C-alpha positions, -999 to +999 in steps of 0.1 A: +874-790+352+879-799+388+856-789+417+883-765+429+882-746+396+844-743+397+846-731+433+872-704+423+851-693+394+820-691+416+839-671+442+852-647+416+817-642+402+803-636+438+831-610+445+824-592+412+787-590+420+795-573+453+819-547+438+806-513+427+794-512+391+823-502+369+818-496+332+852-492+314+856-466+287+882-478+262+916-460+268+904-441+299+908-463+329+920-435+352+891-410+350+854-411+355+827-408+382+824-426+415+795-422+439+765-434+459+727-430+456+704-423+485+667-419+491+650-398+518+633-388+539+624-422+553+601-413+582+569-393+581+575-382+617+609-378+632+613-388+668+645-392+689+642-430+690+640-435+652+668-435+626+653-414+598+685-407+579+686-412+541+691-448+530+712-462+501+692-468+470+697-492+441+688-478+407+701-474+371+719-444+358+723-433+322+753-412+311+751-387+283+778-364+269+774-326+270+760-328+235+733-352+245+749-384+230+741-415+250+773-430+265+763-459+287+739-471+313+747-490+345+731-503+377+742-493+412+749-519+438+724-528+464+740-502+487+737-475+460+774-474+451+788-471+415+819-463+395+820-456+358+852-448+338+848-420+313+872-399+293+877-363+305+848-340+297+813-328+308+786-354+313+750-357+325+741-384+349+704-393+345+691-416+373+660-437+365+629-416+369+646-382+365+621-356+355+591-377+364+563-359+382+558-388+406+578-399+436+605-409+442+619-379+423+654-370+413+671-346+391+698-348+364+733-342+376+760-325+355+795-336+362+830-326+350+855-354+347+891-342+348+921-360+333+933-389+356+907-381+383+874-396+395+847-371+403+828-380+435+790-375+435+761-381+458+727-385+442+696-382+464+661-392+455+632-374+473+610-402+486+580-378+490+574-388+526+565-358+546 
């Protein structure tokens, strides 16, 4: 293999690592969930000169069917973005740490995936900073 081929393969792998996580469900490439995960608050004291807005958060998310069957698990990108293809139906998105009594805390999210649509969700962890 030539150096050019190795360079192209390397570039392709780099671009794939920067794209949102996408886990295909066989036969259902046109429906699923797309979203982003955040964490906040960031600052214990808010002042006009500080940007205390929620920040993107990298984590893992497990997907379960409405009957509790495990479907898949994936990691968000470093900027918290994700995309997962799923067949139409109800699902539970379970971010890492959901239900834990410690911070950061987050809840389980129920989503409905419609035929040939991607449901958009925003998941926000509570940092516990007050």
